[in-house]
TORSE-156865 format. One record per residue (C-alpha): x, z, y; residue number from 1. Coordinates in pm, 1 decimal. Each point is the difference from the previous one (the first is absolute). Layout:
        xx        zz        yy  bagu
         X         Z         Y   NUM
...
// end
This chain:
        xx        zz        yy  bagu
    2854.1     388.2     842.5     1
     -84.1     329.1    -166.8     2
      60.9     180.8    -325.5     3
    -209.1      61.3    -308.9     4
    -245.4     276.7      82.3     5
     -84.8     255.8    -267.0     6
    -378.1      29.0     -19.4     7
    -237.7     152.4    -257.2     8
    -120.5    -209.5    -291.4     9
    -240.0    -270.7     108.5    10
    -301.4    -152.1    -176.1    11
     146.7    -337.5      93.0    12
     256.2      20.2    -274.8    13
     339.7    -122.9     114.8    14
      94.9     -39.8     365.7    15
     260.3    -271.8      41.4    16
     328.5     142.7     130.6    17
      51.5    -314.9     208.4    18
    -271.5     118.9     236.1    19
     213.0     294.2     109.3    20
     287.7    -241.3      60.2    21
    -187.0    -247.0     222.5    22
    -228.7     243.2     186.7    23
      73.0     288.2     232.1    24
     -92.9     346.2    -132.7    25
    -317.8       7.3     210.6    26
     -97.3    -350.8    -106.4    27
      65.9      90.2    -363.6    28
    -215.7     312.5      17.1    29
    -291.4    -175.2     167.1    30
      23.6    -301.6    -234.1    31
     -24.3     234.8    -295.1    32
    -296.5     173.1     163.5    33
    -168.2    -338.8      46.0    34
      61.5    -101.5    -361.9    35
    -141.5     326.9    -132.4    36
    -311.1     -27.5     219.1    37
     -48.8    -358.3    -119.8    38
      48.4     104.8    -362.9    39
    -260.0     278.5      22.4    40
    -247.3    -234.0     169.7    41
      31.6    -267.1    -268.5    42
      34.1     221.9    -307.3    43
    -253.6     257.4     114.5    44
    -249.0    -143.9     246.0    45
     -12.0    -355.0    -135.9    46
     -49.0    -141.4    -349.8    47
     369.5     -74.0     -58.6    48
     178.4     175.5    -281.8    49
     304.4     214.6      71.3    50
     210.8    -265.9    -171.8    51
    -125.8    -275.6     234.3    52
      49.8     213.9     310.4    53
     359.1      78.2    -103.7    54
      69.7    -369.1     -55.2    55
    -108.8     -78.3     356.8    56
     212.3     283.7     138.9    57
     304.2    -132.4    -187.7    58
     -57.3    -349.5     142.3    59
     -18.9     137.5     353.9    60
     325.4     189.6     -56.5    61
     164.0    -320.6    -122.2    62
    -112.0    -185.6     313.7    63
     128.1     276.1     230.4    64
     331.8      37.5    -185.0    65
      62.7    -375.9       5.9    66
     -91.4     -38.0     368.4    67
     182.7     313.2     118.3    68
    -267.7     106.1     247.1    69
    -273.5     260.1      17.7    70
    -339.6    -141.6    -106.3    71
    -142.7      15.8     353.6    72
     290.9    -210.9     134.4    73
     -33.3    -280.8    -254.4    74
    -133.4    -337.9     114.5    75
    -140.6    -318.1    -149.4    76
     352.9    -144.3       8.7    77
     126.6     292.4    -212.7    78
    -287.5     -51.8    -243.0    79
      76.1    -372.7     -26.1    80
     368.2      68.0     -74.8    81
     -93.9     248.6    -271.1    82
    -246.2    -248.9    -151.5    83
     278.4    -260.1      -8.0    84
     221.7     258.6    -170.6    85
    -245.8      87.1    -278.4    86
    -100.7    -362.8     -52.0    87
     327.6    -192.7      26.4    88
     264.0     261.5     -79.4    89
    -182.3     220.5    -250.2    90
    -196.5    -300.3    -131.5    91
    -324.7     192.5     -37.0    92
    -300.8    -199.5    -119.3    93
    -248.9    -101.1     271.1    94
    -254.2     238.0    -155.7    95
     252.1     285.1      28.1    96
      87.2     -92.8     357.5    97
    -368.1      -5.3      91.1    98
     -44.5     344.5    -154.7    99
     289.0     143.8     203.9   100
    -126.3    -164.1     318.7   101
    -345.9     145.6     -56.4   102
     147.8     346.1     -51.3   103
     189.8     -19.3     329.7   104
    -314.5    -120.3     176.8   105
    -199.4     290.7    -143.2   106
     256.6     252.8     123.0   107
      10.1    -150.5     349.9   108
    -378.5       1.0      13.3   109
      15.4     373.7     -68.2   110
     276.6      65.2     253.0   111
    -152.1    -201.2     284.6   112
    -359.3     120.4     -29.5   113
      46.4     377.1      -5.8   114
     -18.6     134.2     357.3   115
     193.6     318.4     -76.1   116
     282.0    -196.8    -160.8   117
      18.3    -245.2     289.2   118
      10.7     285.6     250.6   119
     290.1     168.0    -182.3   120
     198.0    -324.8     -16.9   121
     -53.5     -70.3     369.8   122
      96.8     357.0      96.4   123
     300.7      46.3    -228.6   124
     142.4    -352.0     -22.8   125
    -149.4    -188.8     297.7   126
    -122.2    -276.8    -229.8   127
    -332.1    -177.7     -48.1   128
     -24.1    -118.9    -362.1   129
    -228.8    -287.9     -91.5   130
    -105.9    -191.2    -307.9   131
     276.2    -243.9     -93.9   132
    -161.2    -157.4    -308.7   133
    -262.7    -267.9      51.3   134
    -128.2    -320.0    -159.0   135
     268.7    -215.3     161.9   136
     297.9     186.0    -149.2   137
    -120.0      93.5    -347.0   138
     -60.2    -200.7    -316.6   139
    -369.0     -87.5     -44.9   140
    -170.5      91.1    -327.4   141
     -99.8    -345.8    -119.8   142
      69.8      15.3    -373.1   143
      18.0     277.3    -255.9   144
     356.1     -73.1    -105.9   145
     294.0    -195.5     131.8   146
     245.2       4.6    -291.4   147
     184.2    -322.1     -65.5   148
    -168.3     -46.6    -335.8   149
    -378.9     -28.3     -16.1   150
    -152.5     306.0    -156.6   151
    -227.7     -50.2    -297.3   152
    -142.7     199.4    -283.4   153
     199.7      82.5    -311.6   154
    -161.8    -220.5    -264.8   155
    -127.8     175.5    -312.0   156
     289.1    -105.4    -224.0   157
     262.5     109.6     252.2   158
    -183.2     326.7      59.3   159
      16.6      80.6    -371.1   160
     366.0    -102.8      -9.3   161
      79.0     227.0     294.7   162
    -144.9     311.9    -160.7   163
     141.8     -88.1    -344.2   164
     345.2     -25.9     155.6   165
     -50.5     332.7     177.8   166
    -110.1     163.6    -326.7   167
     314.1    -131.2    -169.5   168
     218.5     142.4     277.8   169
    -168.8     336.9     -50.6   170
      61.0     -12.1    -374.9   171
     369.1     -82.6      49.8   172
      42.7     272.7     264.1   173
    -164.9     252.7    -233.4   174
     216.5    -103.6    -293.0   175
     324.3      40.4     195.8   176
    -118.3     302.5     200.1   177
      57.7    -189.2     324.0   178
     -63.5     160.2     339.8   179
    -203.3    -313.3      80.4   180
    -274.2     110.8    -241.8   181
    -225.9     197.5     233.1   182
      24.9    -241.4     295.8   183
    -100.2    -279.3    -240.3   184
    -295.4     204.9    -124.8   185
    -104.5      62.9     358.6   186
      26.7    -372.5      73.0   187
    -235.6     -81.9    -285.5   188
    -266.2     240.6     129.2   189
      53.0    -116.6     358.8   190
     -17.3    -375.2     -52.5   191
    -282.8      13.7    -251.9   192
    -203.8     211.0     242.9   193
      69.1    -251.1     278.1   194
    -117.9    -284.2    -222.6   195
    -298.9     164.1    -169.2   196
    -132.6     153.3     322.2   197
      97.9    -289.1     227.0   198
     194.4     221.8     238.3   199
     234.1     -99.3     275.6   200
     348.1     137.3     -67.4   201
     -30.1     226.9     304.6   202
    -333.0     133.6    -129.5   203
     152.9      91.8    -334.7   204
     289.1     177.6     172.2   205
    -242.7     200.0     215.2   206
    -185.1     137.2    -302.4   207
       7.5     379.4     -21.6   208
    -108.6     221.3    -288.5   209
    -310.3      98.5     198.9   210
     -96.3    -369.5      18.0   211
     -94.6     -13.3    -370.8   212
    -348.9     122.5     -82.7   213
    -237.2      -4.7    -299.6   214
    -288.1    -246.4       2.3   215
    -326.8     181.6     -74.5   216
    -147.5    -330.3    -118.7   217
     281.0     -52.8    -251.1   218
     116.7     331.8    -150.5   219
     197.1    -178.7    -275.0   220
     280.7     -64.8     248.2   221
      36.4     374.1      61.6   222
     187.9      84.4     320.8   223
      91.1    -362.9      66.9   224
    -327.4    -169.7      87.8   225
      44.3     -59.7     374.0   226
     300.5     -71.2     222.1   227
     -22.5      82.2     370.2   228
     198.1    -280.3     163.1   229
     122.9     -22.7     359.4   230
      54.6    -360.4     100.9   231
      62.8    -189.6     318.6   232
    -284.2      -8.9     249.4   233
     -85.3    -213.7     296.8   234
     244.6      -9.4     287.4   235
      33.7     343.8     152.6   236
    -245.4     167.9    -238.8   237
     258.1     169.5    -220.9   238
     -30.2      11.0    -376.6   239
    -332.8     -71.2    -167.8   240
    -117.3     217.7    -287.1   241
    -174.2    -150.5    -300.1   242
     -90.6     112.2    -349.9   243
     111.4    -208.6    -294.9   244
    -203.7      63.9    -312.8   245
     236.6     -37.5    -296.1   246
    -127.4    -250.9    -256.0   247
     304.5     -59.6    -220.8   248
      35.4     267.3    -275.8   249
     376.8     -52.0       3.1   250
      27.5     143.2     353.8   251
    -120.6     354.7     -88.7   252
     220.0      -0.1    -309.7   253
     311.0    -110.7     190.7   254
     -54.5     231.9     296.7   255
     -59.1     299.2    -226.0   256
     318.2     -81.2    -196.0   257
     202.1     -50.2     319.5   258
    -124.1     309.5     185.2   259
      48.4     232.6    -295.9   260
     321.1    -134.2    -153.8   261
     190.1    -206.7     256.3   262
     -71.5     118.9     354.5   263
     110.8     360.2     -77.3   264
     350.5    -142.8     -59.8   265
      18.1     -95.4     369.5   266
    -139.3     327.2     135.2   267
     321.8     203.0     -21.5   268
     124.7    -139.2     332.0   269
    -341.0      -8.3     170.3   270
    -107.5     217.9     285.6   271
    -253.2     264.5    -100.6   272
    -352.1    -137.8     -12.8   273
     101.4    -367.8     -19.1   274
    -314.0    -201.1     -79.8   275
     133.5    -355.3     -12.8   276
     -74.1    -151.6    -339.2   277
     281.4    -253.4     -20.7   278
     334.7     168.8      69.9   279
     361.4    -109.9      22.8   280
     282.8     161.7    -192.7   281
      79.4     190.9     320.6   282
    -339.6     167.1     -16.7   283
    -145.1    -188.3     297.0   284
    -295.9    -234.9      27.0   285
     115.5    -336.5    -130.4   286
      55.4    -239.3     291.2   287
    -104.8    -364.6      25.7   288
     358.1    -130.3      -6.6   289
      63.7     179.5    -331.1   290
    -326.6    -128.7    -145.5   291
      90.9    -358.5      91.1   292
     348.8      41.4    -146.9   293
    -138.6     142.9    -325.7   294
    -248.3    -287.3     -28.1   295
     278.9    -252.8      58.4   296
     205.3     160.8    -277.1   297
    -295.2     -14.0    -239.8   298
     -48.5    -370.2      77.7   299
     370.2     -62.8     -57.3   300
       2.3     180.4    -334.6   301
    -303.3    -202.0    -107.3   302
     171.4    -327.3     104.1   303
    -269.4     -67.7     260.1   304
     199.0      31.2     325.3   305
     -31.0    -372.5      71.4   306
    -381.4      14.2      -1.4   307
     -16.7     160.6     345.3   308
    -223.1     293.8     -89.5   309
      -6.9     302.4     232.8   310
    -179.0     335.5     -44.2   311
    -300.0    -129.4     195.7   312
     -42.4    -268.1    -266.7   313
    -144.4     273.6    -221.3   314
    -279.6      53.2     253.2   315
     -72.1    -373.6      -7.8   316
     -17.7      22.0    -378.7   317
    -247.0     284.5      25.0   318
    -227.1    -195.2     233.4   319
      19.6    -305.5    -227.3   320
     -93.8     193.5    -313.2   321
    -279.3     198.0     163.5   322
    -151.1    -312.1     154.6   323
     -50.9    -123.0    -357.3   324
    -207.7     311.0     -77.9   325
    -158.9     114.6     325.4   326
    -176.4    -150.5     298.1   327
     194.2     -92.7     313.3   328
    -148.4     298.6     186.5   329
      93.6     248.4    -273.8   330
     354.3    -140.5     -16.7   331
      32.1      13.4     379.5   332
    -100.1     365.8      13.8   333
     224.2      98.3    -289.9   334
     304.7    -142.7     177.2   335
     -83.3     119.6     350.3   336
     -23.4    -341.3     165.4   337
    -188.3     -19.0     327.8   338
    -164.2    -331.9     -88.9   339
     -58.9    -213.0    -304.6   340
     212.3    -286.1     132.0   341
     315.8     206.0     -54.1   342
    -111.1      87.2    -352.5   343
     -59.4    -365.8     -79.9   344
     349.8     -90.1     122.6   345
     147.2     263.2    -231.9   346
    -179.6    -134.8    -306.1   347
     181.2    -265.7    -204.7   348
    -259.1    -101.0    -257.7   349
     151.8    -242.5    -255.6   350
    -135.8    -355.9      15.2   351
     -85.1       1.1    -370.4   352
    -213.6     311.1      43.2   353
    -193.5    -159.2     284.8   354
     -42.8    -319.4    -203.8   355
    -130.7     196.7    -298.9   356
    -246.1     187.9     223.0   357
    -133.1    -330.1     133.8   358
     -32.0    -141.7    -352.2   359
    -184.3     313.5    -111.1   360
    -250.9     -33.2     283.8   361
     -49.7    -370.7     -80.9   362
     -66.1      84.1    -365.6   363
    -250.6     266.6     102.4   364
    -176.1    -240.3     240.5   365
     -28.8    -260.6    -278.2   366
    -135.9     262.1    -240.6   367
    -265.2     113.4     249.5   368
     -97.2    -360.6      82.1   369
     -41.1     -83.0    -371.1   370
    -209.2     312.2     -51.0   371
    -230.7     -99.2     290.3   372
     -32.8    -354.9    -133.3   373
     -86.7     124.3    -347.8   374
    -263.5     230.7     144.6   375
    -150.5    -284.6     203.2   376
     -25.1    -226.0    -306.5   377
// end
């Protein structure tokens, strides 16, 4: 079916060798051309980051390699088989399956709406590609998470225990000069930033060095007053940009410590000009799977695995704590929610706190009523 074709370096990153095995040389060349055009459109002309565009390209390659056909020859039946594969055989979470399905739909929207592309496919391959992803064969977005255990916030006591356990691991690694030391230090900066700034895990991983700015209104935080965050947008709108004004003094201190003393340890294997803040030991932007694994290990070491916490629980904790200090609208904007209903669902205000607030209002009402009665007498 064709051999691996030597081509110049591509902005796409890796090109799966399976493509050259299942496609003819002409199909392989044109598929690569399509993927590069799609990448440049998304990473350049749209609001997607280069990282997001590459992820979509990799998903398309996976679909093509699994199905063994050129993209323009794939059908709804091929898409359904691949969805069965990633869901039942790979056991991907529904949220992950939905993400992959959306990426395939986005690529096919690009391929089937560009007149020049359609003309080339018809001329060279006598095919008429069409959109194969639609509402009937993709998972609807009905809930924010589909994990088997309900996601909740990390309660204050467990949050303290988590970071105390992580600090102890760092002390032990330092004492024994363990190679785990710098990854553990990175984890502390990463997970505290996620919690204190209420970030999604993907938002934290997208942070680049150029995304940290001083806050003119708060010079005491130095260079670390504002985080430029790129979070999920509405369907089809790409990533949404928002500014998070840092309010926790521990965040500037931790980021400054991490960027000056820890991150340089990962830079030796980086490509020149790497801007990702949170890096792996291989010198690449830390991926979501690694983040989730690191979090799971931290929970295990703190004897909290059975509590069902996931990295997103830290975002819930952030919403809960900020709702105790700020208005609903301020909390909504800080966390990038489209509406206040979502923010309210994230907040887990303890019953005793609500009860105390009610009692405080009752006491104040009684005091005001007594004051009015005394004045009337």
